[in-house]
C-alpha positions in Angstrom: -44.2 -14.4 -39.4 -44.6 -10.3 -38.9 -42.4 -8.1 -37.6 -43.7 -5.4 -34.6 -41.9 -1.9 -34.8 -44.0 -1.5 -31.2 -41.3 -0.3 -29.1 -41.9 -1.1 -25.1 -41.8 2.3 -23.7 -40.1 0.3 -20.0 -37.0 -0.9 -22.0 -36.1 2.1 -24.1 -35.9 4.8 -21.2 -33.3 5.1 -18.9 -34.2 4.2 -15.4 -32.4 7.3 -14.0 -33.1 10.6 -15.9 -30.1 12.8 -15.9 -30.6 15.2 -12.8 -31.1 11.8 -10.8 -27.5 10.5 -11.7 -25.6 11.0 -8.1 -22.7 13.1 -8.8 -19.6 11.5 -7.4 -18.0 13.7 -4.7 -14.6 13.9 -3.7 -13.9 14.6 -0.5 -16.5 12.0 0.4 -13.8 8.9 -0.9 -10.4 11.1 0.9 -12.1 11.0 4.0 -13.1 7.4 4.4 -9.3 6.3 4.6 -7.1 6.5 8.1 -6.2 9.7 8.8 -2.4 8.3 8.3 -3.0 7.4 4.5 -5.2 9.8 2.7 -4.3 12.2 0.5 -5.0 15.7 1.8 -3.3 17.7 -1.1 -0.5 18.9 1.7 2.0 18.2 -0.3 0.8 19.5 -4.0 0.4 23.1 -2.2 3.5 22.7 -0.3 5.4 22.9 -3.9 3.2 24.4 -5.7 3.7 27.3 -3.4 6.0 29.6 -5.2 6.3 32.2 -2.5 8.4 29.9 -0.5 12.0 29.4 -1.6 12.8 26.0 -3.6 15.2 24.2 -1.1 12.3 25.0 2.1 10.0 23.5 -0.1 11.9 21.2 -1.5 12.7 20.0 2.9 8.9 20.4 4.1 7.9 18.2 1.0 10.8 15.8 1.9 9.5 15.6 5.5 5.5 15.0 4.5 7.0 12.2 2.2 8.9 11.1 4.5 6.4 10.5 7.4 3.7 8.6 4.2 6.0 6.5 3.8 6.8 5.2 7.2 3.8 4.7 8.3 3.3 2.2 5.1 7.3 0.9 5.2 7.2 0.8 9.1 5.5 -2.4 9.6 7.3 -4.6 6.7 10.7 -3.6 7.7 10.2 -4.2 11.4 8.7 -7.6 10.4 11.8 -8.3 8.5 14.1 -7.9 10.8 12.3 -9.8 13.7 12.7 -12.7 11.0 16.1 -12.2 10.7 17.1 -12.3 14.2 15.1 -15.4 14.5 17.0 -16.8 12.1 20.4 -15.4 13.7 19.6 -16.4 17.0 18.6 -20.5 16.1 21.9 -20.3 14.0 23.9 -19.1 16.5 22.9 -22.2 18.7 23.2 -24.3 16.2 26.8 -23.2 16.0 27.8 -24.3 19.4 26.6 -28.2 18.6 29.2 -28.1 15.6 29.8 -27.4 12.5 27.5 -29.9 10.6 24.3 -28.9 12.9 24.9 -25.1 11.9 25.3 -26.1 8.2 22.0 -28.1 8.5 19.9 -25.0 10.2 21.5 -22.6 7.7 20.4 -24.5 4.5 17.0 -25.6 6.5 16.3 -21.7 7.5 17.5 -20.7 4.3 15.0 -23.3 2.9 12.5 -21.9 4.3 12.9 -17.9 4.2 13.0 -18.7 0.9 10.0 -20.7 0.3 8.0 -18.4 2.6 9.3 -15.2 0.1 8.3 -17.2 -2.8 4.5 -17.9 -1.6 4.2 -13.9 -0.6 
């Protein structure tokens, strides 16, 4: 069995020449998201501006961060509140029926909520 030292030109050459490799643009990544959730560098610009007093920078940066967190957390808070109001209203109605019914509704709601949050 003879070993061949023949090198296949098609296998050894790269598919793309170094000049053909596209370079990723940072701006194309940041503008692909929605305007409320994108990082446009505003917070970094505010915090790095040393011409503004620290307290004013801190207040402005806190407001920018609060707006971003509000858009992210508000739906979760709303769902949590609606879930608790529904549970509370059903327990109030069951409480008018009697103590045993209230206990059963309370245990049932708690069990369902623990099971649902466990799955999430």
